[in-house]
C-alpha positions as CSV (number, residue, x, y, z in Angstrom):
1,M,-13.2,-69.4,-44.8
2,K,-11.8,-65.9,-44.6
3,R,-8.6,-67.3,-45.7
4,V,-10.3,-68.7,-48.8
5,L,-11.9,-65.7,-49.7
6,K,-8.7,-63.6,-49.1
7,V,-7.0,-65.9,-51.5
8,I,-9.6,-65.8,-54.2
9,L,-9.7,-61.8,-53.7
10,C,-6.0,-61.6,-53.9
11,T,-6.1,-63.7,-57.0
12,A,-8.8,-61.7,-58.6
13,V,-7.0,-58.6,-58.1
14,L,-4.0,-60.1,-59.5
15,F,-5.8,-61.0,-62.6
16,I,-7.4,-57.7,-63.0
17,A,-4.0,-56.2,-62.7
18,L,-2.5,-58.3,-65.2
19,G,-5.4,-57.5,-67.4
20,A,-5.1,-53.9,-67.3
21,I,-1.4,-54.0,-67.8
22,T,-1.9,-56.4,-71.0
23,L,-4.6,-53.9,-72.4
24,R,-2.3,-51.0,-72.0
25,V,0.7,-52.7,-73.4
26,L,-1.6,-53.8,-76.5
27,Q,-2.9,-50.0,-77.2
28,P,-1.0,-48.2,-79.7
29,P,0.5,-45.0,-79.7
30,A,-1.5,-42.0,-80.5
31,A,-2.4,-41.4,-84.0
32,M,-0.4,-38.9,-85.9
33,A,-2.2,-35.6,-86.2
34,I,-3.6,-34.7,-89.7
35,P,-2.3,-31.1,-90.4
36,D,-4.4,-28.3,-92.1
37,P,-4.6,-29.1,-95.9
38,N,-2.6,-26.0,-96.9
39,A,1.1,-25.8,-97.7
40,V,3.7,-23.6,-99.8
41,L,6.5,-25.3,-101.3
42,R,9.4,-23.2,-102.4
43,S,11.7,-23.7,-105.5
44,V,10.9,-27.1,-106.0
45,V,11.1,-28.9,-109.4
46,L,7.8,-30.7,-110.5
47,V,8.4,-34.0,-112.1
48,V,5.3,-35.9,-113.6
49,P,7.1,-39.1,-114.8
50,G,6.9,-39.9,-118.3
51,E,5.3,-36.2,-119.2
52,S,7.3,-33.5,-117.9
53,H,10.3,-32.1,-115.6
54,S,9.7,-28.1,-114.8
55,Q,12.0,-25.5,-113.9
56,P,12.1,-24.7,-110.2
57,V,8.6,-23.3,-109.3
58,D,6.7,-22.1,-106.1
59,L,4.0,-24.4,-105.3
60,T,0.8,-23.5,-103.2
61,V,-1.8,-26.0,-101.5
62,E,-4.8,-24.9,-100.4
63,N,-8.1,-27.1,-99.1
64,G,-6.4,-30.1,-100.4
65,Y,-5.6,-29.0,-103.9
66,I,-2.8,-27.3,-105.8
67,S,-3.9,-23.7,-106.1
68,D,-1.1,-21.9,-107.6
69,V,2.3,-22.7,-109.4
70,R,4.4,-19.9,-110.4
71,P,8.2,-19.5,-111.3
72,A,10.5,-19.6,-108.2
73,R,11.4,-16.6,-106.5
74,E,14.6,-17.8,-105.2
75,A,17.5,-19.5,-106.8
76,G,18.6,-23.2,-106.3
77,I,16.4,-26.6,-105.9
78,N,14.7,-27.4,-102.4
79,G,13.6,-30.7,-103.8
80,Y,11.6,-32.7,-106.5
81,V,8.1,-33.0,-106.3
82,L,6.4,-36.1,-107.7
83,P,2.6,-37.3,-107.8
84,G,2.3,-40.0,-104.8
85,L,2.9,-43.7,-105.5
86,V,0.3,-46.2,-105.7
87,D,-0.4,-49.8,-104.6
88,A,-3.3,-51.3,-106.5
89,H,-3.4,-54.5,-104.7
90,V,-3.2,-54.5,-100.5
91,H,-5.2,-56.2,-97.8
92,G,-5.7,-55.2,-94.2
93,P,-3.8,-56.6,-91.2
94,M,-3.9,-60.3,-90.8
95,L,-5.0,-60.2,-87.0
96,P,-7.6,-57.8,-85.7
97,L,-5.1,-56.6,-82.7
98,P,-5.4,-53.1,-81.6
99,G,-3.6,-50.6,-83.7
100,Q,-2.8,-52.7,-86.6
101,S,-5.0,-50.6,-89.1
102,E,-3.5,-47.5,-87.9
103,L,0.0,-49.0,-88.1
104,F,-0.7,-50.3,-91.7
105,A,-2.2,-47.0,-93.0
106,F,0.7,-45.0,-91.6
107,L,3.4,-47.4,-93.2
108,Y,1.8,-46.7,-96.6
109,L,2.0,-42.8,-96.1
110,Y,5.5,-43.2,-94.3
111,H,6.7,-44.6,-97.7
112,G,5.3,-42.2,-100.1
113,V,2.2,-44.3,-100.9
114,T,-0.7,-41.7,-101.3
115,S,-3.2,-44.1,-102.8
116,A,-4.3,-47.8,-102.6
117,R,-6.8,-50.3,-103.5
118,M,-8.0,-53.0,-100.8
119,A,-8.3,-55.9,-102.9
120,A,-10.9,-57.7,-100.9
121,G,-12.1,-57.5,-97.2
122,D,-13.8,-54.7,-95.6
123,A,-13.7,-50.7,-95.9
124,Q,-12.8,-50.1,-92.2
125,M,-9.4,-48.6,-93.2
126,R,-10.9,-46.7,-95.8
127,D,-13.7,-45.1,-93.8
128,A,-11.4,-44.5,-90.8
129,I,-9.0,-42.6,-92.8
130,T,-11.8,-40.7,-94.7
131,G,-13.3,-39.7,-91.3
132,G,-10.1,-38.5,-90.0
133,E,-9.6,-41.0,-87.2
134,Y,-5.7,-41.5,-88.5
135,V,-3.6,-40.7,-91.2
136,G,-3.3,-43.0,-94.2
137,P,-3.6,-42.9,-98.3
138,R,-6.8,-42.4,-100.2
139,I,-8.2,-46.0,-100.4
140,L,-10.6,-47.8,-102.7
141,S,-12.0,-51.0,-101.3
142,C,-13.4,-53.9,-102.8
143,G,-15.8,-56.3,-100.9
144,S,-16.0,-60.1,-100.7
145,F,-14.6,-62.5,-103.1
146,L,-17.0,-63.6,-105.7
147,D,-16.2,-67.1,-106.5
148,G,-17.6,-70.4,-107.9
149,E,-18.1,-73.9,-106.4
150,P,-16.1,-74.8,-104.3
151,P,-14.9,-71.0,-102.8
152,L,-11.6,-71.2,-101.4
153,W,-12.5,-68.7,-98.7
154,P,-15.6,-69.3,-96.7
155,S,-16.9,-65.8,-96.6
156,S,-16.7,-65.6,-100.4
157,L,-20.2,-64.9,-102.5
158,V,-20.8,-67.8,-104.4
159,V,-22.0,-67.1,-108.1
160,T,-23.0,-69.8,-110.6
161,D,-25.6,-67.8,-112.8
162,K,-27.0,-64.8,-113.6
163,A,-29.4,-64.5,-110.5
164,S,-26.6,-65.1,-108.1
165,A,-24.3,-62.6,-109.8
166,E,-26.9,-59.9,-109.7
167,A,-27.4,-60.7,-106.1
168,A,-23.7,-60.8,-105.2
169,V,-23.1,-57.6,-107.1
170,E,-25.9,-55.7,-105.6
171,Q,-24.8,-56.8,-102.3
172,V,-21.4,-55.4,-102.7
173,A,-22.6,-52.2,-104.3
174,A,-25.3,-51.8,-101.3
175,E,-22.5,-52.1,-98.9
176,G,-20.7,-49.3,-100.4
177,Y,-17.7,-50.8,-102.0
178,D,-15.8,-49.4,-105.0
179,C,-14.9,-52.6,-106.8
180,I,-15.5,-56.3,-107.4
181,K,-12.9,-59.1,-106.6
182,V,-13.4,-62.3,-108.6
183,Y,-11.6,-65.5,-108.0
184,N,-10.5,-69.0,-109.0
185,E,-13.6,-71.1,-109.4
186,L,-15.9,-69.0,-111.6
187,T,-17.1,-70.4,-114.8
188,A,-17.1,-68.2,-118.2
189,G,-20.9,-67.9,-117.7
190,A,-20.8,-66.4,-114.2
191,S,-17.9,-64.2,-114.9
192,R,-19.8,-62.5,-117.8
193,E,-22.8,-62.0,-115.8
194,I,-20.7,-60.7,-112.9
195,Y,-18.9,-58.2,-115.3
196,E,-22.4,-57.1,-116.7
197,A,-24.0,-56.6,-113.4
198,A,-20.7,-54.5,-112.3
199,N,-20.9,-52.2,-115.3
200,D,-24.4,-51.6,-114.8
201,R,-23.3,-50.0,-111.5
202,S,-20.2,-48.7,-112.5
203,L,-17.9,-50.7,-110.6
204,S,-14.7,-52.0,-111.9
205,V,-13.7,-55.8,-111.9
206,I,-10.4,-57.0,-110.7
207,G,-9.2,-60.6,-109.7
208,H,-7.6,-63.9,-110.7
209,V,-8.0,-65.4,-113.9
210,P,-10.1,-68.5,-113.2
211,W,-8.8,-71.8,-113.8
212,R,-11.6,-72.7,-116.4
213,Q,-11.0,-69.6,-118.5
214,D,-8.3,-68.5,-120.8
215,F,-6.4,-65.3,-120.3
216,G,-7.6,-64.0,-123.8
217,A,-11.4,-64.3,-122.9
218,V,-11.9,-63.0,-119.2
219,Y,-14.2,-60.6,-118.1
220,I,-11.8,-58.5,-116.0
221,D,-11.0,-55.1,-116.2
222,D,-7.6,-55.5,-114.2
223,I,-5.8,-58.8,-113.8
224,Q,-4.2,-59.5,-110.7
225,H,-0.9,-61.4,-110.2
226,L,0.4,-63.3,-112.9
227,V,-2.5,-65.9,-112.4
228,G,-3.6,-67.0,-116.0
229,W,-0.3,-65.8,-117.8
230,A,0.8,-69.6,-118.4
231,P,-1.3,-71.6,-120.9
232,R,-4.1,-73.8,-119.6
233,S,-3.4,-77.4,-118.7
234,P,-5.8,-80.2,-118.1
235,D,-4.7,-80.9,-114.6
236,D,-5.5,-77.1,-113.4
237,G,-8.8,-78.3,-112.0
238,A,-7.2,-80.6,-109.5
239,T,-4.2,-78.4,-108.8
240,G,-3.9,-75.5,-106.3
241,Y,-3.6,-71.9,-107.1
242,I,0.0,-71.6,-105.8
243,H,1.3,-75.0,-108.0
244,R,-0.6,-73.7,-111.2
245,L,1.9,-70.7,-110.9
246,L,4.5,-73.3,-111.9
247,N,3.2,-73.5,-115.4
248,L,4.8,-69.9,-116.1
249,K,7.6,-72.0,-117.1
250,N,5.6,-72.3,-120.3
251,L,5.7,-68.6,-121.3
252,D,7.5,-68.9,-124.7
253,Q,7.2,-66.3,-127.3
254,Q,4.1,-67.7,-128.7
255,R,2.3,-67.5,-125.4
256,V,3.5,-64.2,-124.7
257,Q,2.5,-62.9,-128.0
258,A,-1.2,-64.3,-127.3
259,L,-1.1,-62.4,-124.2
260,I,-0.2,-59.1,-125.8
261,E,-3.0,-59.7,-128.6
262,A,-5.6,-60.6,-125.7
263,S,-4.4,-57.6,-123.5
264,I,-4.7,-55.0,-126.3
265,T,-7.8,-56.7,-128.0
266,R,-9.9,-56.7,-124.8
267,G,-8.5,-53.6,-123.3
268,F,-7.7,-54.9,-119.9
269,A,-4.7,-53.8,-117.5
270,L,-2.5,-56.2,-115.6
271,T,-1.3,-55.7,-111.8
272,P,1.6,-58.5,-111.9
273,T,2.6,-58.0,-108.4
274,L,6.2,-59.6,-109.1
275,V,7.1,-59.4,-105.6
276,T,4.6,-62.2,-104.7
277,L,6.3,-64.4,-107.4
278,Q,9.5,-63.6,-106.0
279,R,8.9,-64.6,-102.5
280,K,8.0,-68.2,-103.8
281,F,11.8,-68.9,-104.0
282,A,13.3,-66.3,-101.6
283,L,11.2,-68.0,-99.0
284,K,13.5,-71.1,-99.2
285,N,15.9,-69.3,-97.2
286,S,14.2,-66.6,-95.3
287,T,16.7,-65.3,-93.1
288,D,17.4,-62.2,-94.9
289,L,13.7,-61.4,-95.2
290,Q,13.4,-61.9,-91.4
291,Q,16.2,-59.7,-90.6
292,S,15.4,-57.0,-93.1
293,D,14.8,-53.3,-92.2
294,A,11.4,-53.7,-93.6
295,A,10.2,-56.5,-91.8
296,A,11.3,-54.6,-88.3
297,L,8.7,-52.1,-89.2
298,L,5.7,-54.6,-88.0
299,P,5.5,-56.4,-84.6
300,S,7.8,-59.3,-84.3
301,Y,4.8,-61.9,-84.6
302,Y,4.7,-61.3,-88.3
303,R,8.2,-62.5,-88.8
304,N,8.5,-64.9,-86.2
305,K,5.1,-66.5,-86.3
306,L,3.0,-65.5,-89.1
307,W,5.7,-65.3,-91.8
308,H,7.6,-68.6,-90.4
309,P,8.5,-70.5,-93.4
310,Q,7.5,-73.9,-91.8
311,H,4.7,-73.0,-89.5
312,G,3.4,-69.9,-90.5
313,L,0.6,-68.7,-93.0
314,V,3.0,-68.6,-96.1
315,S,3.0,-70.4,-99.5
316,A,6.3,-71.6,-98.6
317,R,4.6,-74.3,-96.3
318,L,3.0,-75.9,-99.6
319,L,6.2,-75.9,-101.6
320,S,9.0,-78.3,-101.5
321,D,12.8,-77.4,-102.1
322,A,12.6,-78.6,-105.6
323,Q,9.8,-76.5,-106.4
324,H,11.3,-73.5,-104.7
325,D,14.1,-73.8,-107.2
326,Q,11.6,-74.2,-110.0
327,F,10.2,-70.9,-109.2
328,R,13.6,-69.5,-109.1
329,A,14.3,-70.8,-112.7
330,L,10.9,-69.7,-114.3
331,Y,11.1,-66.0,-112.8
332,P,13.4,-64.6,-115.7
333,Q,10.7,-65.9,-118.1
334,A,7.8,-64.1,-116.0
335,Q,10.2,-60.8,-116.2
336,G,10.8,-61.2,-120.1
337,A,6.7,-61.4,-120.5
338,V,6.3,-58.1,-118.2
339,R,8.8,-56.5,-120.4
340,A,7.4,-57.5,-123.8
341,L,3.7,-56.7,-122.7
342,Y,4.8,-53.3,-121.6
343,E,6.7,-52.5,-124.7
344,A,3.6,-53.8,-126.7
345,G,1.9,-51.0,-125.0
346,V,-0.4,-53.1,-122.6
347,E,-1.2,-51.0,-119.4
348,F,0.5,-52.0,-115.9
349,H,-0.4,-51.0,-112.6
350,S,1.7,-51.3,-109.6
351,G,0.7,-53.6,-106.7
352,T,2.0,-56.0,-104.0
353,D,-0.6,-58.1,-102.1
354,S,0.8,-56.8,-98.8
355,A,0.7,-57.9,-96.1
356,A,1.4,-61.2,-97.6
357,E,4.7,-63.2,-96.7
358,F,7.3,-60.6,-95.9
359,I,5.7,-57.9,-98.0
360,V,5.3,-55.0,-95.6
361,P,2.8,-52.2,-96.3
362,G,4.7,-49.3,-98.1
363,A,8.2,-50.7,-98.1
364,G,6.8,-53.7,-100.2
365,L,5.8,-51.5,-103.0
366,L,9.2,-49.7,-103.4
367,E,10.5,-53.5,-103.6
368,E,7.9,-54.0,-106.3
369,L,9.2,-50.9,-108.2
370,Q,12.7,-52.3,-108.0
371,L,11.5,-55.6,-109.5
372,L,9.7,-54.0,-112.2
373,E,13.0,-51.9,-113.1
374,Q,14.9,-55.2,-113.3
375,T,12.6,-56.4,-116.1
376,G,14.4,-53.8,-118.1
377,L,12.4,-50.8,-117.5
378,S,13.7,-47.5,-116.8
379,P,13.2,-45.7,-113.3
380,E,11.0,-43.0,-115.0
381,Q,8.8,-45.8,-116.7
382,V,8.4,-47.6,-113.5
383,L,7.0,-44.3,-111.7
384,E,4.8,-43.6,-114.7
385,I,3.5,-46.8,-113.8
386,S,2.9,-46.3,-110.2
387,S,2.2,-42.6,-109.9
388,V,0.6,-41.6,-113.0
389,D,-1.2,-44.4,-114.8
390,T,-2.4,-46.4,-111.7
391,A,-3.4,-43.0,-110.0
392,R,-5.6,-42.1,-112.8
393,Y,-6.8,-45.6,-113.3
394,L,-8.1,-45.7,-109.8
395,H,-9.1,-42.1,-109.3
396,G,-9.6,-40.5,-112.7
397,P,-7.6,-38.0,-114.9
398,A,-7.4,-35.3,-112.2
399,Y,-5.1,-37.5,-110.4
400,G,-0.9,-38.2,-111.2
401,R,-1.0,-34.4,-112.2
402,L,0.9,-31.5,-110.8
403,S,-1.0,-28.6,-112.0
404,V,-3.3,-26.1,-110.5
405,G,-6.8,-27.7,-109.7
406,A,-5.1,-31.3,-109.1
407,P,-5.4,-32.9,-105.6
408,A,-2.5,-32.4,-103.6
409,D,-1.2,-36.1,-103.4
410,F,2.4,-36.0,-103.9
411,V,5.9,-36.7,-102.4
412,V,9.0,-34.3,-102.0
413,Y,12.5,-35.9,-102.6
414,A,15.9,-34.4,-102.1
415,K,16.9,-36.3,-105.3
416,D,15.1,-37.2,-108.4
417,P,13.7,-40.6,-108.3
418,T,13.3,-40.8,-111.9
419,R,17.1,-40.8,-112.2
420,D,17.4,-43.4,-109.9
421,L,14.7,-45.4,-107.9
422,G,17.2,-45.5,-104.8
423,N,16.3,-41.8,-104.5
424,L,12.9,-42.8,-103.4
425,G,14.8,-43.1,-99.9
426,T,15.2,-39.5,-100.1
427,R,11.7,-38.5,-99.5
428,T,11.5,-35.3,-97.1
429,A,7.8,-34.9,-97.1
430,V,4.6,-36.5,-98.1
431,V,1.6,-34.5,-99.1
432,Q,-1.7,-36.4,-99.1
433,N,-4.9,-34.7,-99.6
434,G,-3.3,-31.4,-98.9
435,A,-1.8,-32.5,-95.5
436,Y,2.0,-31.7,-95.3
437,Y,3.6,-34.6,-93.3
438,D,7.4,-33.8,-92.7
439,R,9.8,-36.6,-92.8
440,D,11.2,-35.7,-89.4
441,A,7.6,-35.9,-88.0
442,L,7.0,-39.1,-89.8
443,D,10.4,-40.6,-88.4
444,A,9.2,-39.8,-84.9
445,Q,6.0,-41.3,-85.3
446,M,7.6,-44.4,-86.5
447,R,9.8,-44.6,-83.6
448,R,6.9,-44.4,-81.3
449,Y,5.3,-47.5,-82.9
450,K,8.6,-49.4,-83.0
451,A,8.7,-48.5,-79.1
452,W,5.1,-49.9,-78.5
453,F,5.5,-53.1,-80.5
454,N,8.9,-53.9,-79.3
455,H,8.1,-53.6,-75.9
456,P,9.1,-57.0,-74.1
457,V,5.7,-57.8,-72.7
458,Y,3.9,-56.9,-76.0
459,R,6.3,-59.3,-77.9
460,L,5.6,-61.8,-75.1
461,I,1.8,-61.6,-75.5
462,T,1.4,-61.4,-79.0
463,E,3.6,-63.9,-80.2
464,S,2.3,-66.4,-77.4
465,L,-1.2,-65.7,-78.8
466,V,-0.4,-66.1,-82.4
467,G,1.6,-69.0,-82.0
468,A,-1.3,-70.8,-80.3
469,G,-3.5,-69.8,-82.8
470,L,-1.2,-71.4,-85.6
471,F,-0.8,-74.5,-83.7
472,I,-4.6,-74.9,-83.5
473,V,-4.8,-74.1,-86.9
474,S,-2.5,-76.9,-87.9
475,V,-4.3,-79.5,-85.7
476,L,-7.5,-78.6,-87.1
477,S,-6.0,-79.1,-90.9
478,R,-4.5,-82.4,-90.2
């Protein structure tokens, strides 16, 4: 009996020790300290894309705002200051593992993203950053999806009439969210009721064009992705969202002109997230994505498990090789539509849908900006979309500026990114809400994060847990 008790006791001690080691390994490094919201930058050029390039100036930040701008006292140029980048379509971590929200928030700031809009989910990251728990961008958060019958996501608020629209919008507003996110199954009547209820509460409406509705008659302030750009098809109701995007091959000149007229007449904006469309064919051969520098900024279970092209939670699982090729073939038509809409004066916003399939927070936005440039826009036009137009749309006219009284959300670069988007990689500091984050300090924190999630025990535990979870999901979905 004593021997049995001894074995039980030793086993218990072993499990406790393993549990303690596991918990310790899973815990992230300490969050980066938030500096005081005051700084002085000497002999810098202020660049507001699409508006102005200053002579060298000395810029002073006090209590989170630009308090003084005057001609530089010293000769030379010590950097180029641009308003911070904005990602208008992001999501939080895919799994509630310790430290992931902190890491995501940090990665946005690390890449010069000083503002973001959480397209749906919760306000945990927004509230934590506002409360000073960890560093990150200025965030707006939408609440649960508002969808019709049957909703794609079980957590959605189902809206079918005026009463349910009022109740859903009231719930989102009462929970303290900043915007309404609408989805695929809504009828035109339900969408109108949502829009009116949201307007009554000064909440903007973003989301997908529902398949029952035409692009030109939607009740959405900011249309997300390229959903609804293609002409409607009789098969749309029986076709999944991903496969409906294949209809973008029908973006001919007549359809593009109809999109232009509808956008200008209705006055809505577009957040195309070209990077999500590009992934529909890039994932056919995902080796480059898996081995990219960007993918290495997140724990290995993302690239090895969650984003695995055959077994992960990615759209590639739903597509055949032939469909991947179809997406590659239609992509130039989508690029041409973006260019035509932009040239016609339609308002665009920059967004990514991170952390979907190999879209890494922060790094994904830099890729999105490159893709926008590839449509034929200049670097300055691309940066005007992100750091000026999107910032002012989300936060008001005081943002996207570099003048006295403006909020101090900006990035310092060694070289001018409006000349070459490659210069976005030369950032030497990020200033968010007046707090000055030096590049060396940001790099040091990034190294601490990498050391944490690249620890062999961390990788073993997390990849095993995620792999087991994906296996269970695959069995249950058969």
